[in-house]
BALOBA-1460 file (C-alpha; in Angstrom, 3 decimals):
// residues 317
<rec num="1" residu="x" x="0.019" y="0.017" z="-0.072"/>
<rec num="2" residu="x" x="0.963" y="3.575" z="-0.303"/>
<rec num="3" residu="x" x="2.744" y="4.489" z="2.841"/>
<rec num="4" residu="x" x="0.753" y="7.709" z="3.049"/>
<rec num="5" residu="x" x="-1.517" y="9.602" z="0.852"/>
<rec num="6" residu="x" x="-3.267" y="13.150" z="0.876"/>
<rec num="7" residu="x" x="-6.524" y="13.678" z="-0.873"/>
<rec num="8" residu="x" x="-8.125" y="17.196" z="-1.679"/>
<rec num="9" residu="x" x="-11.753" y="17.722" z="-2.830"/>
<rec num="10" residu="x" x="-12.625" y="20.900" z="-4.314"/>
<rec num="11" residu="x" x="-15.262" y="22.353" z="-6.517"/>
<rec num="12" residu="x" x="-14.006" y="22.639" z="-10.225"/>
<rec num="13" residu="x" x="-17.172" y="23.512" z="-12.065"/>
<rec num="14" residu="x" x="-20.705" y="24.482" z="-11.631"/>
<rec num="15" residu="x" x="-22.946" y="22.562" z="-14.118"/>
<rec num="16" residu="x" x="-26.599" y="23.235" z="-15.205"/>
<rec num="17" residu="x" x="-29.524" y="22.189" z="-13.034"/>
<rec num="18" residu="x" x="-29.785" y="18.566" z="-12.117"/>
<rec num="19" residu="x" x="-26.027" y="18.054" z="-12.499"/>
<rec num="20" residu="x" x="-23.304" y="18.738" z="-9.972"/>
<rec num="21" residu="x" x="-19.666" y="17.942" z="-10.008"/>
<rec num="22" residu="x" x="-16.514" y="17.979" z="-7.633"/>
<rec num="23" residu="x" x="-13.069" y="16.479" z="-8.155"/>
<rec num="24" residu="x" x="-10.727" y="14.406" z="-6.067"/>
<rec num="25" residu="x" x="-7.075" y="14.980" z="-6.728"/>
<rec num="26" residu="x" x="-3.771" y="13.510" z="-5.585"/>
<rec num="27" residu="x" x="-1.617" y="16.091" z="-3.781"/>
<rec num="28" residu="x" x="1.213" y="13.810" z="-2.729"/>
<rec num="29" residu="x" x="2.077" y="10.141" z="-2.397"/>
<rec num="30" residu="x" x="4.995" y="9.045" z="-0.062"/>
<rec num="31" residu="x" x="6.786" y="5.938" z="-0.732"/>
<rec num="32" residu="x" x="7.452" y="4.098" z="-4.050"/>
<rec num="33" residu="x" x="6.230" y="0.609" z="-3.587"/>
<rec num="34" residu="x" x="2.518" y="-0.085" z="-4.364"/>
<rec num="35" residu="x" x="0.838" y="-3.245" z="-3.381"/>
<rec num="36" residu="x" x="-2.609" y="-1.861" z="-3.832"/>
<rec num="37" residu="x" x="-4.370" y="1.551" z="-3.912"/>
<rec num="38" residu="x" x="-5.798" y="3.180" z="-0.999"/>
<rec num="39" residu="x" x="-9.039" y="4.874" z="-1.571"/>
<rec num="40" residu="x" x="-10.687" y="7.829" z="0.382"/>
<rec num="41" residu="x" x="-13.764" y="7.467" z="2.538"/>
<rec num="42" residu="x" x="-17.067" y="7.334" z="0.857"/>
<rec num="43" residu="x" x="-17.698" y="11.155" z="0.165"/>
<rec num="44" residu="x" x="-21.540" y="10.436" z="0.227"/>
<rec num="45" residu="x" x="-21.474" y="8.958" z="3.813"/>
<rec num="46" residu="x" x="-23.365" y="11.773" z="5.387"/>
<rec num="47" residu="x" x="-26.452" y="11.145" z="3.255"/>
<rec num="48" residu="x" x="-29.124" y="9.529" z="5.456"/>
<rec num="49" residu="x" x="-31.090" y="7.805" z="2.707"/>
<rec num="50" residu="x" x="-29.403" y="4.482" z="1.772"/>
<rec num="51" residu="x" x="-29.160" y="3.561" z="-2.045"/>
<rec num="52" residu="x" x="-31.327" y="0.724" z="-3.253"/>
<rec num="53" residu="x" x="-28.488" y="-0.612" z="-5.265"/>
<rec num="54" residu="x" x="-24.633" y="0.124" z="-5.537"/>
<rec num="55" residu="x" x="-22.375" y="-0.934" z="-8.496"/>
<rec num="56" residu="x" x="-18.828" y="-0.585" z="-9.699"/>
<rec num="57" residu="x" x="-17.749" y="0.688" z="-13.042"/>
<rec num="58" residu="x" x="-14.657" y="0.956" z="-15.067"/>
<rec num="59" residu="x" x="-13.930" y="1.445" z="-18.781"/>
<rec num="60" residu="x" x="-11.477" y="1.412" z="-21.528"/>
<rec num="61" residu="x" x="-8.796" y="-0.830" z="-19.960"/>
<rec num="62" residu="x" x="-7.040" y="-1.709" z="-23.173"/>
<rec num="63" residu="x" x="-4.978" y="-4.466" z="-21.591"/>
<rec num="64" residu="x" x="-2.057" y="-5.911" z="-23.610"/>
<rec num="65" residu="x" x="1.453" y="-6.848" z="-22.796"/>
<rec num="66" residu="x" x="2.949" y="-4.123" z="-24.809"/>
<rec num="67" residu="x" x="5.005" y="-0.978" z="-24.580"/>
<rec num="68" residu="x" x="3.128" y="2.285" z="-23.990"/>
<rec num="69" residu="x" x="1.901" y="4.252" z="-27.101"/>
<rec num="70" residu="x" x="1.036" y="7.950" z="-26.292"/>
<rec num="71" residu="x" x="-0.760" y="8.230" z="-23.212"/>
<rec num="72" residu="x" x="-1.831" y="4.560" z="-23.109"/>
<rec num="73" residu="x" x="0.064" y="2.371" z="-20.671"/>
<rec num="74" residu="x" x="-1.351" y="-0.923" z="-21.797"/>
<rec num="75" residu="x" x="0.727" y="-3.201" z="-19.725"/>
<rec num="76" residu="x" x="-0.286" y="-1.320" z="-16.350"/>
<rec num="77" residu="x" x="-3.936" y="-1.948" z="-17.032"/>
<rec num="78" residu="x" x="-3.619" y="-5.424" z="-15.286"/>
<rec num="79" residu="x" x="-2.567" y="-3.977" z="-11.866"/>
<rec num="80" residu="x" x="-4.987" y="-1.083" z="-12.228"/>
<rec num="81" residu="x" x="-7.894" y="-3.291" z="-12.546"/>
<rec num="82" residu="x" x="-6.712" y="-5.345" z="-9.610"/>
<rec num="83" residu="x" x="-6.687" y="-2.333" z="-7.523"/>
<rec num="84" residu="x" x="-10.164" y="-1.372" z="-8.635"/>
<rec num="85" residu="x" x="-11.710" y="-4.795" z="-7.893"/>
<rec num="86" residu="x" x="-9.982" y="-4.803" z="-4.578"/>
<rec num="87" residu="x" x="-11.716" y="-1.479" z="-3.826"/>
<rec num="88" residu="x" x="-15.153" y="-2.753" z="-5.033"/>
<rec num="89" residu="x" x="-14.844" y="-5.914" z="-2.981"/>
<rec num="90" residu="x" x="-14.009" y="-3.837" z="-0.022"/>
<rec num="91" residu="x" x="-17.034" y="-1.550" z="-0.605"/>
<rec num="92" residu="x" x="-19.269" y="-4.595" z="-1.240"/>
<rec num="93" residu="x" x="-20.981" y="-3.310" z="-4.238"/>
<rec num="94" residu="x" x="-23.816" y="-5.379" z="-5.748"/>
<rec num="95" residu="x" x="-21.984" y="-5.858" z="-9.109"/>
<rec num="96" residu="x" x="-19.110" y="-4.696" z="-11.400"/>
<rec num="97" residu="x" x="-19.390" y="-3.844" z="-15.030"/>
<rec num="98" residu="x" x="-16.724" y="-2.623" z="-17.538"/>
<rec num="99" residu="x" x="-17.855" y="-0.419" z="-20.463"/>
<rec num="100" residu="x" x="-15.702" y="-1.803" z="-23.235"/>
<rec num="101" residu="x" x="-12.364" y="-2.042" z="-24.867"/>
<rec num="102" residu="x" x="-11.443" y="-4.525" z="-22.128"/>
<rec num="103" residu="x" x="-8.435" y="-5.771" z="-24.018"/>
<rec num="104" residu="x" x="-6.217" y="-4.657" z="-26.782"/>
<rec num="105" residu="x" x="-3.577" y="-6.289" z="-29.029"/>
<rec num="106" residu="x" x="0.158" y="-6.238" z="-30.259"/>
<rec num="107" residu="x" x="1.335" y="-3.657" z="-32.655"/>
<rec num="108" residu="x" x="1.547" y="-6.461" z="-35.266"/>
<rec num="109" residu="x" x="-1.612" y="-8.415" z="-34.348"/>
<rec num="110" residu="x" x="-1.345" y="-11.944" z="-33.127"/>
<rec num="111" residu="x" x="-4.582" y="-13.822" z="-32.389"/>
<rec num="112" residu="x" x="-3.042" y="-16.206" z="-29.833"/>
<rec num="113" residu="x" x="-1.492" y="-13.241" z="-27.920"/>
<rec num="114" residu="x" x="-4.723" y="-11.316" z="-28.094"/>
<rec num="115" residu="x" x="-6.804" y="-14.168" z="-26.652"/>
<rec num="116" residu="x" x="-4.098" y="-14.438" z="-23.841"/>
<rec num="117" residu="x" x="-4.472" y="-10.758" z="-23.073"/>
<rec num="118" residu="x" x="-8.331" y="-11.257" z="-22.729"/>
<rec num="119" residu="x" x="-7.878" y="-14.278" z="-20.497"/>
<rec num="120" residu="x" x="-5.434" y="-12.493" z="-18.253"/>
<rec num="121" residu="x" x="-7.469" y="-9.308" z="-17.764"/>
<rec num="122" residu="x" x="-10.656" y="-11.339" z="-17.323"/>
<rec num="123" residu="x" x="-8.939" y="-13.387" z="-14.632"/>
<rec num="124" residu="x" x="-8.292" y="-10.287" z="-12.597"/>
<rec num="125" residu="x" x="-11.719" y="-8.851" z="-13.179"/>
<rec num="126" residu="x" x="-13.432" y="-12.232" z="-12.092"/>
<rec num="127" residu="x" x="-11.697" y="-11.544" z="-8.654"/>
<rec num="128" residu="x" x="-14.583" y="-9.376" z="-7.873"/>
<rec num="129" residu="x" x="-16.771" y="-11.134" z="-5.405"/>
<rec num="130" residu="x" x="-20.098" y="-10.882" z="-7.189"/>
<rec num="131" residu="x" x="-21.781" y="-10.623" z="-10.736"/>
<rec num="132" residu="x" x="-19.745" y="-9.111" z="-13.403"/>
<rec num="133" residu="x" x="-20.823" y="-7.739" z="-16.815"/>
<rec num="134" residu="x" x="-19.032" y="-6.660" z="-19.887"/>
<rec num="135" residu="x" x="-19.932" y="-4.071" z="-22.682"/>
<rec num="136" residu="x" x="-18.576" y="-4.848" z="-26.174"/>
<rec num="137" residu="x" x="-16.030" y="-2.093" z="-27.345"/>
<rec num="138" residu="x" x="-14.560" y="-1.774" z="-30.808"/>
<rec num="139" residu="x" x="-11.117" y="-2.851" z="-29.487"/>
<rec num="140" residu="x" x="-12.584" y="-6.043" z="-28.076"/>
<rec num="141" residu="x" x="-13.015" y="-7.247" z="-31.576"/>
<rec num="142" residu="x" x="-9.546" y="-6.241" z="-32.685"/>
<rec num="143" residu="x" x="-7.906" y="-9.717" z="-33.789"/>
<rec num="144" residu="x" x="-10.770" y="-11.639" z="-32.710"/>
<rec num="145" residu="x" x="-14.498" y="-12.260" z="-33.187"/>
<rec num="146" residu="x" x="-17.321" y="-11.312" z="-30.804"/>
<rec num="147" residu="x" x="-17.993" y="-14.734" z="-30.021"/>
<rec num="148" residu="x" x="-14.323" y="-15.499" z="-29.165"/>
<rec num="149" residu="x" x="-14.636" y="-12.554" z="-26.735"/>
<rec num="150" residu="x" x="-17.990" y="-13.561" z="-25.377"/>
<rec num="151" residu="x" x="-16.883" y="-17.099" z="-24.779"/>
<rec num="152" residu="x" x="-13.963" y="-16.081" z="-22.541"/>
<rec num="153" residu="x" x="-15.731" y="-13.575" z="-20.326"/>
<rec num="154" residu="x" x="-18.560" y="-13.929" z="-17.631"/>
<rec num="155" residu="x" x="-21.846" y="-11.910" z="-17.976"/>
<rec num="156" residu="x" x="-23.453" y="-13.269" z="-14.937"/>
<rec num="157" residu="x" x="-26.628" y="-15.209" z="-15.855"/>
<rec num="158" residu="x" x="-26.386" y="-14.201" z="-19.468"/>
<rec num="159" residu="x" x="-25.829" y="-16.876" z="-22.271"/>
<rec num="160" residu="x" x="-22.212" y="-16.368" z="-23.876"/>
<rec num="161" residu="x" x="-24.022" y="-15.957" z="-27.320"/>
<rec num="162" residu="x" x="-25.512" y="-12.518" z="-26.222"/>
<rec num="163" residu="x" x="-23.640" y="-9.475" z="-27.256"/>
<rec num="164" residu="x" x="-26.498" y="-7.312" z="-25.993"/>
<rec num="165" residu="x" x="-28.636" y="-8.204" z="-23.162"/>
<rec num="166" residu="x" x="-30.540" y="-6.879" z="-19.982"/>
<rec num="167" residu="x" x="-30.904" y="-7.816" z="-16.279"/>
<rec num="168" residu="x" x="-32.562" y="-6.593" z="-13.176"/>
<rec num="169" residu="x" x="-31.236" y="-6.198" z="-9.721"/>
<rec num="170" residu="x" x="-33.066" y="-4.699" z="-6.718"/>
<rec num="171" residu="x" x="-35.781" y="-2.916" z="-8.646"/>
<rec num="172" residu="x" x="-33.465" y="-1.348" z="-11.234"/>
<rec num="173" residu="x" x="-33.330" y="-2.663" z="-14.877"/>
<rec num="174" residu="x" x="-30.041" y="-2.649" z="-16.671"/>
<rec num="175" residu="x" x="-29.721" y="-2.596" z="-20.559"/>
<rec num="176" residu="x" x="-26.353" y="-3.375" z="-22.038"/>
<rec num="177" residu="x" x="-26.150" y="-2.368" z="-25.784"/>
<rec num="178" residu="x" x="-23.659" y="-3.540" z="-28.516"/>
<rec num="179" residu="x" x="-22.600" y="-0.843" z="-31.077"/>
<rec num="180" residu="x" x="-20.004" y="-2.983" z="-32.688"/>
<rec num="181" residu="x" x="-21.754" y="-3.026" z="-36.068"/>
<rec num="182" residu="x" x="-21.108" y="-1.097" z="-39.283"/>
<rec num="183" residu="x" x="-23.793" y="1.247" z="-40.501"/>
<rec num="184" residu="x" x="-24.522" y="-1.574" z="-43.040"/>
<rec num="185" residu="x" x="-25.365" y="-3.823" z="-40.026"/>
<rec num="186" residu="x" x="-22.367" y="-6.052" z="-40.271"/>
<rec num="187" residu="x" x="-20.876" y="-7.237" z="-37.046"/>
<rec num="188" residu="x" x="-17.313" y="-6.197" z="-36.018"/>
<rec num="189" residu="x" x="-14.895" y="-9.283" z="-36.549"/>
<rec num="190" residu="x" x="-11.032" y="-9.456" z="-36.519"/>
<rec num="191" residu="x" x="-10.780" y="-5.626" z="-37.065"/>
<rec num="192" residu="x" x="-12.996" y="-5.374" z="-40.144"/>
<rec num="193" residu="x" x="-14.084" y="-1.873" z="-39.119"/>
<rec num="194" residu="x" x="-13.047" y="1.665" z="-38.402"/>
<rec num="195" residu="x" x="-13.654" y="3.291" z="-35.004"/>
<rec num="196" residu="x" x="-15.946" y="5.981" z="-36.325"/>
<rec num="197" residu="x" x="-18.297" y="3.500" z="-38.051"/>
<rec num="198" residu="x" x="-20.514" y="2.109" z="-35.353"/>
<rec num="199" residu="x" x="-24.252" y="1.480" z="-35.362"/>
<rec num="200" residu="x" x="-27.142" y="-0.321" z="-33.637"/>
<rec num="201" residu="x" x="-28.706" y="-2.822" z="-36.181"/>
<rec num="202" residu="x" x="-32.397" y="-3.059" z="-36.728"/>
<rec num="203" residu="x" x="-32.459" y="-6.387" z="-34.856"/>
<rec num="204" residu="x" x="-30.972" y="-4.978" z="-31.876"/>
<rec num="205" residu="x" x="-33.228" y="-1.974" z="-32.300"/>
<rec num="206" residu="x" x="-36.350" y="-4.092" z="-32.260"/>
<rec num="207" residu="x" x="-34.966" y="-5.981" z="-29.180"/>
<rec num="208" residu="x" x="-34.514" y="-2.814" z="-27.295"/>
<rec num="209" residu="x" x="-37.982" y="-1.669" z="-27.918"/>
<rec num="210" residu="x" x="-39.380" y="-5.007" z="-26.896"/>
<rec num="211" residu="x" x="-37.224" y="-5.031" z="-23.722"/>
<rec num="212" residu="x" x="-38.185" y="-1.528" z="-22.506"/>
<rec num="213" residu="x" x="-41.877" y="-2.205" z="-23.594"/>
<rec num="214" residu="x" x="-42.503" y="-5.033" z="-20.992"/>
<rec num="215" residu="x" x="-40.260" y="-3.455" z="-18.361"/>
<rec num="216" residu="x" x="-41.819" y="-0.711" z="-16.128"/>
<rec num="217" residu="x" x="-38.904" y="-0.409" z="-13.750"/>
<rec num="218" residu="x" x="-36.381" y="2.544" z="-13.879"/>
<rec num="219" residu="x" x="-33.623" y="1.744" z="-16.386"/>
<rec num="220" residu="x" x="-29.919" y="2.406" z="-16.647"/>
<rec num="221" residu="x" x="-28.366" y="1.891" z="-20.192"/>
<rec num="222" residu="x" x="-24.669" y="0.897" z="-20.813"/>
<rec num="223" residu="x" x="-22.975" y="1.340" z="-24.168"/>
<rec num="224" residu="x" x="-19.572" y="1.736" z="-25.396"/>
<rec num="225" residu="x" x="-19.689" y="4.157" z="-28.049"/>
<rec num="226" residu="x" x="-21.722" y="7.495" z="-27.559"/>
<rec num="227" residu="x" x="-25.270" y="8.166" z="-28.078"/>
<rec num="228" residu="x" x="-25.510" y="11.791" z="-27.301"/>
<rec num="229" residu="x" x="-23.070" y="13.350" z="-29.863"/>
<rec num="230" residu="x" x="-21.950" y="15.693" z="-27.039"/>
<rec num="231" residu="x" x="-18.715" y="16.742" z="-28.666"/>
<rec num="232" residu="x" x="-17.749" y="14.738" z="-31.796"/>
<rec num="233" residu="x" x="-20.337" y="13.108" z="-33.956"/>
<rec num="234" residu="x" x="-17.700" y="10.619" z="-35.138"/>
<rec num="235" residu="x" x="-17.661" y="9.167" z="-31.593"/>
<rec num="236" residu="x" x="-21.393" y="8.465" z="-31.618"/>
<rec num="237" residu="x" x="-23.179" y="5.580" z="-33.281"/>
<rec num="238" residu="x" x="-24.495" y="6.425" z="-36.649"/>
<rec num="239" residu="x" x="-28.089" y="6.035" z="-35.745"/>
<rec num="240" residu="x" x="-27.864" y="7.705" z="-32.310"/>
<rec num="241" residu="x" x="-30.918" y="9.731" z="-33.036"/>
<rec num="242" residu="x" x="-33.086" y="6.875" z="-33.680"/>
<rec num="243" residu="x" x="-31.793" y="4.879" z="-30.525"/>
<rec num="244" residu="x" x="-32.336" y="8.026" z="-28.384"/>
<rec num="245" residu="x" x="-36.013" y="8.178" z="-29.560"/>
<rec num="246" residu="x" x="-36.629" y="4.619" z="-28.369"/>
<rec num="247" residu="x" x="-35.289" y="5.601" z="-25.018"/>
<rec num="248" residu="x" x="-37.224" y="8.801" z="-24.842"/>
<rec num="249" residu="x" x="-40.424" y="6.874" z="-25.715"/>
<rec num="250" residu="x" x="-39.710" y="4.461" z="-22.863"/>
<rec num="251" residu="x" x="-40.202" y="7.413" z="-20.368"/>
<rec num="252" residu="x" x="-38.195" y="5.509" z="-17.613"/>
<rec num="253" residu="x" x="-34.519" y="5.934" z="-18.443"/>
<rec num="254" residu="x" x="-32.450" y="7.310" z="-15.382"/>
<rec num="255" residu="x" x="-29.217" y="7.596" z="-17.236"/>
<rec num="256" residu="x" x="-27.123" y="6.364" z="-20.215"/>
<rec num="257" residu="x" x="-23.490" y="5.460" z="-19.402"/>
<rec num="258" residu="x" x="-20.800" y="5.408" z="-21.951"/>
<rec num="259" residu="x" x="-17.084" y="4.784" z="-22.489"/>
<rec num="260" residu="x" x="-15.032" y="5.128" z="-25.739"/>
<rec num="261" residu="x" x="-14.044" y="8.763" z="-25.512"/>
<rec num="262" residu="x" x="-11.557" y="8.300" z="-22.589"/>
<rec num="263" residu="x" x="-12.822" y="11.361" z="-20.820"/>
<rec num="264" residu="x" x="-15.781" y="12.502" z="-18.671"/>
<rec num="265" residu="x" x="-18.591" y="14.214" z="-20.707"/>
<rec num="266" residu="x" x="-22.083" y="14.946" z="-19.820"/>
<rec num="267" residu="x" x="-25.192" y="15.747" z="-21.968"/>
<rec num="268" residu="x" x="-28.854" y="16.116" z="-21.147"/>
<rec num="269" residu="x" x="-31.161" y="15.437" z="-24.043"/>
<rec num="270" residu="x" x="-34.878" y="15.457" z="-23.876"/>
<rec num="271" residu="x" x="-34.818" y="14.609" z="-20.265"/>
<rec num="272" residu="x" x="-32.159" y="11.768" z="-20.325"/>
<rec num="273" residu="x" x="-28.724" y="12.219" z="-18.859"/>
<rec num="274" residu="x" x="-25.738" y="10.862" z="-20.998"/>
<rec num="275" residu="x" x="-22.616" y="10.401" z="-19.067"/>
<rec num="276" residu="x" x="-19.056" y="9.294" z="-20.424"/>
<rec num="277" residu="x" x="-16.362" y="8.113" z="-18.172"/>
<rec num="278" residu="x" x="-12.516" y="8.284" z="-17.983"/>
<rec num="279" residu="x" x="-10.299" y="5.343" z="-19.154"/>
<rec num="280" residu="x" x="-8.298" y="3.042" z="-16.964"/>
<rec num="281" residu="x" x="-5.464" y="2.940" z="-19.695"/>
<rec num="282" residu="x" x="-4.612" y="6.492" z="-19.802"/>
<rec num="283" residu="x" x="-1.693" y="7.845" z="-17.796"/>
<rec num="284" residu="x" x="1.388" y="6.443" z="-16.157"/>
<rec num="285" residu="x" x="1.134" y="4.930" z="-12.659"/>
<rec num="286" residu="x" x="-1.660" y="3.591" z="-10.363"/>
<rec num="287" residu="x" x="-2.816" y="7.139" z="-9.492"/>
<rec num="288" residu="x" x="-3.798" y="7.542" z="-13.073"/>
<rec num="289" residu="x" x="-6.311" y="5.151" z="-13.318"/>
<rec num="290" residu="x" x="-10.180" y="5.761" z="-12.854"/>
<rec num="291" residu="x" x="-13.140" y="3.706" z="-11.308"/>
<rec num="292" residu="x" x="-16.462" y="4.675" z="-10.003"/>
<rec num="293" residu="x" x="-19.214" y="3.593" z="-7.700"/>
<rec num="294" residu="x" x="-22.715" y="4.484" z="-8.521"/>
<rec num="295" residu="x" x="-25.442" y="4.689" z="-5.938"/>
<rec num="296" residu="x" x="-28.941" y="4.510" z="-7.294"/>
<rec num="297" residu="x" x="-31.673" y="5.872" z="-4.826"/>
<rec num="298" residu="x" x="-35.438" y="5.212" z="-4.997"/>
<rec num="299" residu="x" x="-36.182" y="8.783" z="-6.089"/>
<rec num="300" residu="x" x="-34.325" y="8.105" z="-9.152"/>
<rec num="301" residu="x" x="-31.156" y="10.076" z="-8.418"/>
<rec num="302" residu="x" x="-27.754" y="8.668" z="-8.955"/>
<rec num="303" residu="x" x="-24.566" y="9.627" z="-7.128"/>
<rec num="304" residu="x" x="-21.245" y="8.755" z="-8.642"/>
<rec num="305" residu="x" x="-18.258" y="8.358" z="-6.479"/>
<rec num="306" residu="x" x="-14.978" y="8.782" z="-8.648"/>
<rec num="307" residu="x" x="-11.681" y="7.475" z="-7.369"/>
<rec num="308" residu="x" x="-8.345" y="8.699" z="-8.791"/>
<rec num="309" residu="x" x="-8.880" y="10.575" z="-11.993"/>
<rec num="310" residu="x" x="-12.731" y="9.996" z="-11.884"/>
<rec num="311" residu="x" x="-14.806" y="12.879" z="-10.355"/>
<rec num="312" residu="x" x="-17.745" y="12.617" z="-7.913"/>
<rec num="313" residu="x" x="-21.101" y="13.482" z="-9.809"/>
<rec num="314" residu="x" x="-24.663" y="13.757" z="-8.797"/>
<rec num="315" residu="x" x="-27.568" y="13.165" z="-11.478"/>
<rec num="316" residu="x" x="-31.073" y="14.088" z="-10.325"/>
<rec num="317" residu="x" x="-34.133" y="12.713" z="-11.989"/>
């Protein structure tokens, strides 16, 4: 463990109504040997009302046993995820989900190595003492197929043939979407795609409509690529407008949570909150990881406790 640490919480930014933000920053870390991360106390501990469910969340891990490239420290993701899982176990969250780009590959792709990287990072992720779930990201089909990925990970209670699915826990319905299709509806497979050509195909759209129609519980949606086009339309799925219309018609969406862009973004469109999160892989050293715990309350509000580079956020519905 760190021999000592010092945290500072400060208000960085005031956001529009229904949205607040604060940031936790490292000031100093004494010692050079890290056996695991130390996390600060729950910043929402003073809230009287208990959440009806708590879950842990990480995104864009990009694990591969390769040298860094730019700001991506691929090899370090293994220990960063271990630290995050340890913290989620300590906090006893109800489940843990990763939002895509779970693994990466060599500069010169090698399928056997890619599968090993997937197995290695999944073995660490599975150390979580509870249900685990995965969202398919574009890099998850670099060098392998969706089925190869799905056969090697655990989406608790979900058949390993399902790349998009839903589950319910403690009165909240969770929907996991798969944006790994080209605009022509062709599934990503062994890198046969470009990062900016993503779509939700007709069959998945029909499934989403049906899933939301029978479900009357509050819903949280997970997807790797963006649905809100908050900054760069190329980061969003091609038919984001049509997907948003389905969510808006449902009338019970608490939030859409996304990865892909490696940074925190927020948008409010027609009453639905869209929140994108920081990447695990970005930044040198364990202090540059990011993970979150999401508390969901019976009034529909969400409180997100961010660790390391992730921020604390509150979403009010």
